[in-house]
C-alpha positions in Angstrom: 9.2 3.8 -19.3 8.0 0.2 -20.0 5.5 -1.8 -18.0 6.0 -5.4 -16.8 3.3 -7.5 -15.2 3.5 -10.7 -13.1 0.3 -12.5 -12.1 -0.5 -14.4 -8.9 -0.9 -18.0 -8.0 -3.7 -19.7 -10.0 -3.8 -17.0 -12.6 -2.3 -16.1 -16.0 -1.9 -13.1 -18.3 -5.7 -12.8 -18.8 -6.0 -11.3 -15.3 -4.4 -8.1 -16.7 -6.6 -7.4 -19.6 -9.3 -5.3 -17.8 -6.6 -3.1 -16.4 -4.7 -2.8 -19.7 -8.0 -1.7 -21.4 -8.1 1.3 -19.1 -4.4 2.3 -19.1 -3.5 5.2 -21.4 0.0 6.2 -20.0 2.2 3.4 -21.3 2.8 4.0 -25.0 6.0 1.9 -24.8 6.5 -1.8 -24.3 4.0 -3.7 -22.1 5.2 -7.2 -21.1 3.0 -9.7 -19.3 5.2 -12.4 -17.8 3.5 -15.7 -17.0 5.0 -17.9 -14.3 6.2 -21.5 -15.0 3.3 -23.9 -14.8 0.6 -21.3 -15.5 -1.2 -20.2 -18.7 0.9 -20.7 -21.8 3.7 -22.2 -19.7 1.5 -24.9 -18.1 3.9 -27.7 -19.1 6.9 -26.2 -17.4 8.0 -27.2 -13.9 8.4 -24.8 -11.1 12.1 -24.0 -10.6 14.0 -23.2 -7.3 13.7 -19.6 -6.2 17.1 -18.5 -7.4 16.6 -19.9 -10.9 13.1 -18.5 -11.0 14.2 -14.9 -10.2 17.0 -15.1 -12.7 14.6 -16.3 -15.4 12.1 -13.6 -14.5 14.8 -10.9 -14.6 15.8 -12.0 -18.1 12.2 -11.5 -19.2 11.9 -7.9 -17.8 12.1 -5.1 -20.3 14.6 -2.3 -19.5 13.6 0.8 -17.5 10.3 -0.7 -16.3 7.6 -0.1 -13.8 7.1 -3.6 -12.4 3.6 -4.5 -11.3 3.0 -7.8 -9.5 -0.2 -9.3 -8.0 -0.2 -11.6 -4.9 2.6 -14.2 -5.4 3.7 -12.2 -8.4 3.9 -9.1 -6.2 6.1 -10.9 -3.7 8.4 -12.1 -6.5 8.3 -8.5 -7.8 9.7 -7.2 -4.5 12.6 -9.6 -4.8 13.2 -8.6 -8.4 13.1 -4.9 -7.6 15.9 -5.4 -5.1 18.2 -7.3 -7.5 17.4 -6.1 -11.0 18.8 -3.0 -12.7 15.9 -3.0 -15.1 13.3 -1.9 -12.5 12.8 1.8 -12.1 9.7 1.5 -9.8 7.5 -1.1 -8.2 3.8 -1.6 -7.6 2.4 -4.6 -5.7 -1.2 -5.7 -5.4 -2.3 -7.8 -2.4 1.2 -8.9 -1.7 2.0 -9.5 2.0 5.5 -9.2 3.5 5.0 -12.9 4.4 1.9 -14.7 3.2 2.1 -17.1 6.2 2.0 -15.5 9.6 5.4 -15.3 11.3 5.7 -14.4 14.9 3.7 -11.1 15.3 3.6 -10.5 11.5 0.0 -11.0 10.3 -0.8 -13.5 7.6 -2.5 -16.8 6.9 -2.3 -19.2 9.8 0.5 -21.7 9.2 -1.7 -24.8 9.8 -4.4 -23.4 7.5 -1.9 -22.8 4.8 -0.5 -26.4 5.2 -4.0 -27.8 4.9 -4.5 -25.7 1.7 -1.3 -27.1 0.2 -2.4 -30.7 1.0 -5.8 -30.1 -0.6 -4.1 -28.7 -3.7 -2.2 -32.0 -4.2 -5.2 -34.2 -3.3 -8.0 -32.4 -5.1 -6.5 -29.6 -7.2 -9.7 -28.7 -9.2 -11.8 -28.4 -6.1 -9.1 -26.5 -4.2 -8.8 -24.0 -7.1 -12.6 -23.4 -7.0 -12.2 -22.8 -3.2 -9.3 -20.3 -3.9 -11.5 -18.4 -6.4 -14.0 -17.9 -3.6 -11.4 -16.6 -1.3 -10.1 -14.2 -3.9 -13.6 -12.7 -4.5 -14.7 -12.7 -0.9 -15.3 -9.3 0.6 -15.4 -7.4 -2.7 -18.4 -5.3 -3.5 -18.3 -6.8 -7.0 -17.9 -10.4 -5.6 -20.6 -12.1 -7.8 -19.2 -10.8 -11.1 -15.6 -11.2 -10.0 -16.2 -14.8 -8.9 -17.8 -15.7 -12.3 -14.8 -14.2 -14.1 -12.3 -16.1 -12.0 -14.1 -19.4 -12.4 -14.4 -18.9 -16.2 -10.6 -19.0 -16.3 -10.3 -22.5 -14.8 -7.7 -24.5 -16.9 -8.6 -27.9 -18.3 -5.9 -29.5 -16.1 -4.1 -28.2 -13.1 -0.4 -29.4 -13.1 1.4 -30.6 -10.0 3.7 -27.6 -10.3 1.0 -25.5 -8.8 1.7 -27.2 -5.5 5.4 -26.3 -5.8 4.4 -22.7 -6.5 2.4 -22.8 -3.3 5.4 -24.0 -1.4 7.3 -21.0 -2.8 4.5 -18.6 -1.7 4.8 -20.0 1.8 8.5 -19.6 2.0 8.8 -16.1 0.6 9.7 -13.5 3.3 10.0 -9.9 2.2 9.6 -8.2 5.5 13.1 -6.7 5.4 12.9 -5.7 1.7 9.7 -3.8 2.2 11.5 -1.4 4.4 14.1 -0.7 1.7 12.8 -1.7 -1.7 15.6 0.1 -3.5 13.2 1.8 -5.9 10.1 4.0 -5.6 7.3 1.7 -4.6 3.5 1.6 -4.1 1.7 -1.2 -2.3 -2.0 -1.6 -3.0 -4.4 -3.7 -0.9 -8.1 -4.4 -0.7 -9.8 -3.4 2.5 -11.7 -6.7 2.7 -9.1 -9.1 1.4 -9.7 -12.6 2.8 -6.1 -13.8 1.9 -4.0 -10.8 3.0 -5.5 -9.1 6.0 -5.7 -5.4 6.0 -3.7 -5.3 9.3 -0.8 -6.6 7.2 -1.1 -3.5 5.0 -0.9 -1.4 8.1 2.2 -3.2 9.2 3.8 -2.6 5.9 2.8 1.1 6.0 4.5 1.3 9.5 7.8 0.4 7.9 7.6 3.7 5.9 6.3 2.1 2.7 3.7 3.9 0.5 0.5 2.0 0.9 -2.9 2.5 -0.7 -6.0 0.6 0.7 -9.0 0.4 -1.6 -12.3 0.4 0.3 -14.8 -2.3 -0.6 -12.2 -4.4 -2.5 -10.9 -7.9 -1.9 -7.9 -9.7 -3.2 -8.3 -8.6 -6.9 -8.8 -4.8 -7.0 -7.3 -4.6 -10.4 -10.1 -6.9 -11.7 -13.0 -5.4 -9.7 -11.9 -1.8 -10.0 -10.0 -1.5 -13.3 -10.8 2.2 -13.9 -9.9 3.3 -10.3 -6.9 1.0 -10.4 -5.6 2.4 -13.7 -5.9 5.9 -12.4 -3.8 4.9 -9.4 -1.1 3.5 -11.6 -1.1 6.5 -13.9 -0.8 9.0 -11.1 2.2 7.0 -9.7 3.8 6.8 -13.1 3.3 10.5 -13.7 5.2 11.2 -10.6 8.1 9.1 -12.0 7.9 10.7 -15.4 7.4 14.3 -14.4 8.6 16.1 -17.5 11.6 18.3 -17.0 11.0 21.9 -18.3 14.7 22.0 -19.4 17.4 19.8 -21.0 20.2 18.8 -18.7 22.8 19.3 -21.5 21.6 22.9 -21.7 22.2 23.3 -18.0 25.6 21.8 -18.3 26.6 24.1 -21.2 25.3 27.2 -19.3 27.4 26.4 -16.2 30.3 25.3 -18.2 30.4 28.8 -19.9 30.1 30.4 -16.4 33.0 28.5 -14.8 35.4 31.4 -14.9 32.9 34.1 -13.9 31.0 32.1 -11.3 32.9 32.9 -8.2 33.0 36.6 -8.7 29.1 36.8 -8.8 28.1 33.9 -6.5 27.7 35.9 -3.2 24.4 34.3 -2.2 25.6 30.9 -3.3 28.6 31.1 -1.0 26.6 32.4 2.0 24.1 29.5 1.6 26.9 27.0 1.2 28.5 28.1 4.5 25.1 28.1 6.3 24.4 24.6 5.0 27.7 23.2 6.2 27.1 24.9 9.6 24.1 22.4 10.0 26.5 19.5 10.2 26.5 17.7 13.5 29.3 18.7 15.9 30.5 15.1 16.3 30.2 14.0 12.6 33.3 12.4 11.2 32.5 11.1 7.8 35.1 9.0 6.1 33.8 9.6 2.6 31.9 12.6 1.4 30.1 13.3 -1.9 30.0 17.0 -2.9 27.0 16.7 -5.3 26.9 19.5 -7.8 30.4 20.7 -6.6 30.7 23.6 -9.1 34.0 25.5 -8.8 34.9 23.7 -5.6 33.9 26.3 -3.0 31.9 23.7 -1.0 34.6 21.1 -1.4 37.1 23.6 0.1 34.8 24.2 3.1 34.3 20.4 3.5 38.1 19.9 3.5 38.6 22.4 6.3 35.8 20.9 8.4 36.7 17.3 7.7 40.4 17.3 6.9 40.8 13.5 6.9 37.8 12.6 4.8 37.9 11.4 1.2 36.0 13.9 -0.9 34.5 13.1 -4.3 33.4 16.2 -6.3 30.7 15.5 -8.8 29.2 18.0 -11.3 27.1 18.0 -14.5 29.5 20.5 -16.1 33.1 19.2 -16.9 34.3 22.7 -17.2 33.3 23.4 -13.5 35.3 20.3 -12.4 38.3 21.5 -14.5 38.2 24.9 -12.8 38.0 23.3 -9.4 41.0 21.1 -10.2 43.1 24.1 -11.1 42.0 26.6 -8.5 40.8 24.5 -5.5 42.5 21.1 -5.8 41.2 19.8 -2.5 39.1 16.8 -3.6 40.3 13.2 -4.0 38.3 12.6 -7.1 36.3 14.4 -9.8 33.3 12.9 -11.6 31.3 14.5 -14.4 27.8 13.0 -14.1 24.1 13.7 -13.6 22.8 13.6 -10.0 19.8 11.5 -11.2 22.2 8.8 -12.5 25.1 8.5 -10.2 28.0 6.3 -11.5 28.9 5.5 -7.9 28.9 2.3 -5.7 26.0 1.5 -3.4 26.4 2.5 0.3 29.7 4.3 -0.4 29.3 7.7 1.3 28.9 8.8 4.9 27.9 12.3 4.0 26.2 13.7 0.8 26.6 17.5 0.6 24.8 19.5 -2.1 24.4 23.3 -2.1 22.4 25.1 -4.8 22.7 22.3 -7.4 19.6 20.1 -7.3 17.0 22.7 -8.3 17.9 21.6 -11.9 16.5 18.1 -11.2 12.8 17.4 -11.7 12.6 13.6 -11.3 12.8 13.9 -7.5 11.8 10.2 -6.7 14.6 9.0 -8.9 17.1 11.7 -7.6 16.6 10.6 -4.0 16.6 6.9 -4.9 20.1 7.5 -6.2 21.1 9.6 -3.2 19.9 7.0 -0.8 21.5 4.2 -2.8 25.0 5.7 -2.4 24.5 6.6 1.3 25.8 4.1 3.8 23.3 3.1 6.5 23.1 5.9 9.1 24.7 8.4 6.7 23.6 12.0 6.5 22.8 14.3 3.6 22.8 18.2 3.7 21.1 19.8 0.8 20.1 23.4 -0.1 18.0 24.2 -3.1 15.4 26.7 -4.3 11.6 26.5 -4.1 8.7 28.6 -5.6 8.8 32.3 -4.9 12.4 32.5 -6.0 13.0 35.5 -8.3 9.3 36.3 -8.0 10.0 40.0 -8.8 11.7 39.1 -12.1 8.9 36.6 -13.0 6.1 39.1 -12.4 7.9 41.8 -14.3 8.4 39.6 -17.3 4.7 38.7 -17.2 4.1 42.4 -18.2 6.3 41.9 -21.3 5.3 38.6 -22.8 4.0 35.1 -22.1 7.2 33.2 -22.4 8.9 31.4 -19.5 11.7 33.5 -18.2 12.3 32.1 -14.7 13.2 28.5 -14.1 10.4 26.4 -12.5 11.0 25.3 -8.9 9.4 22.3 -7.2 7.5 22.8 -4.0 8.7 22.0 -0.5 6.1 19.2 -0.4 7.5 17.7 -3.6 11.0 17.6 -2.0 9.7 16.2 1.3 7.6 13.5 -0.3 10.5 12.3 -2.5 12.8 12.1 0.6 10.2 10.3 2.7 9.2 8.0 -0.2 12.8 6.8 -0.3 12.9 6.2 3.5 15.1 9.2 4.3 14.3 10.9 7.5 13.8 14.5 6.6 14.0 17.8 8.4 13.2 20.8 6.1 13.0 24.5 6.6 12.8 27.5 4.2 14.7 30.7 4.6 14.0 33.9 2.5 17.1 35.8 1.3 17.1 38.9 -0.9 19.7 40.6 -3.0 19.4 44.1 -4.4 20.6 45.6 -7.6 21.0 49.1 -9.1 19.3 48.2 -12.3 17.8 45.3 -14.3 20.9 45.0 -16.6 23.1 44.3 -13.5 20.7 41.6 -12.3 20.5 39.9 -15.7 24.3 40.0 -16.0 24.8 38.4 -12.6 22.4 35.6 -13.4 24.3 34.9 -16.6 27.6 35.0 -14.7 26.6 32.2 -12.4 25.0 30.1 -15.2 21.5 30.6 -13.7 19.9 32.4 -16.6 16.9 31.0 -18.4 17.4 27.6 -20.0 13.7 26.5 -20.1 12.4 24.7 -23.2 9.6 27.3 -23.2 11.9 30.3 -23.1 11.7 32.9 -25.8 14.4 32.6 -28.4 16.6 35.4 -29.6 18.3 38.4 -28.1 16.6 40.7 -25.7 15.4 43.7 -27.8 15.6 47.3 -26.6 11.8 47.5 -26.6 11.4 44.4 -24.3 14.2 45.6 -22.0 12.5 48.9 -21.7 9.2 47.3 -20.8 10.9 44.9 -18.4 12.7 47.8 -16.7 9.5 49.8 -16.4 7.7 46.8 -14.7 10.6 46.0 -12.4 11.1 49.6 -11.3 7.6 49.5 -9.7 9.1 47.1 -7.2 12.2 49.2 -6.3 12.9 49.7 -2.6 15.3 52.0 -0.8 17.9 49.2 -1.1 17.4 48.8 -4.9 15.7 46.4 -7.1 15.0 43.2 -5.1 15.7 39.7 -6.2 14.2 37.3 -3.6 15.4 33.7 -3.2 13.4 31.1 -1.2 16.0 28.7 0.0 15.1 25.2 1.2 17.5 23.4 3.6 17.1 19.6 3.9 18.8 17.5 6.6 18.4 13.9 5.8 19.4 10.6 7.5 19.3 7.2 5.9 17.6 4.9 8.4 19.6 2.0 9.8 18.3 -1.3 8.5 17.1 -3.6 11.2 17.2 -7.2 10.0 14.5 -9.3 11.7 15.4 -12.7 12.9 13.5 -15.6 11.4 10.2 -16.1 13.2 10.6 -12.8 15.0 8.2 -9.9 14.8 9.6 -8.0 11.8 10.0 -4.3 11.8 11.9 -4.4 8.5 
């Protein structure tokens, strides 16, 4: 993932250096984008907003974490909503509206107008005043103010006044409730330009907000170490390494297409239970069966919603081929990864996914994609697996070797945070189910039949030797019950709703 940086009004690319000196998590491209009229682009005029956004988009590197400060943060929100290059967004001291609008907190309109007049009449003096406002309230105010004043340009072009006009016109209140990508909004507790009550207002929209105690308008300058840690934690969540390769998962399920149905007793039961959670009066026009497998879920969906258009999507083309031949109930079949859906925005009224998404480990991206294809007010029903699944098998293998033999499952909190971080109203509950087997060989054979055998990168290679099988059997036999050898599954059910967007009228109190 690349990193793109956009500075605020009155600044240039130098404002990022203290932060970049502390960052260790971006070995790929780092692009600092200066705004027209500032820094190395001091001779350029300020364009209209549409041209500016197009020009900034052209400068963004692909697959980037976009970080914007103040005016740059407000422009970054606009870019995140329009650009396909932005994977995630961080803003610093960026209000939904810099100028107060209705009940939305910001700078008083008359005060802002006076500031704009002063910028045109006495730009150097006004810039010094602005530096004082940026540093005010910060525990490191004295050193911060010196740094800011040391960056005073030799001349201040008239285009800075045009940039101020843009700052006053920008209104991101609606976008902040639906940024389109995972987002983090960082504020200083004592910011003299963006009041902390504005941060609370943004947080009330469902946005992820972090308020830094004792900081003013420039926390990335006064707290570079703390700020770098915040960014790295956020980026780590986006880049959580998958313990397996998706193509290995696709191959495993492709090989299991013909044998899957005969062994998938638990999977069928959970699929029926999941569909039973659909609302009595639901009538979706378009349904996405996400991770459709052999089409069992699609068949249930067709019976429940006979008039709906159903699209079956699966990672394994062989599974889709099997469904076409044996359960031809869907209107379309798509071979794709759930984390990169080749589907139109807002195109489904119901997303249904049973026992498929446990193979996804980039949950923020997964749910950003799911939310993207959901129409406003749409529902999603998801079943997946969480830690504790196959615990008996995992503990028995631990007595044999140190290799990874059971796929890693993400926690309920991981799933819930990813849903809520993408503004999906989430209801979650976990149900324990247990199967029982006569012997270890039968259990291993069934796991292979449904494609759910071990495909971890850290899995031991080679065939299972007789000696290892004997030791595994001895360990597992210690857990035998009257019903047989237990295999426990911890099933997570998620019921999600994409919130309806409420578009605030100009001048009204915005709820996003």
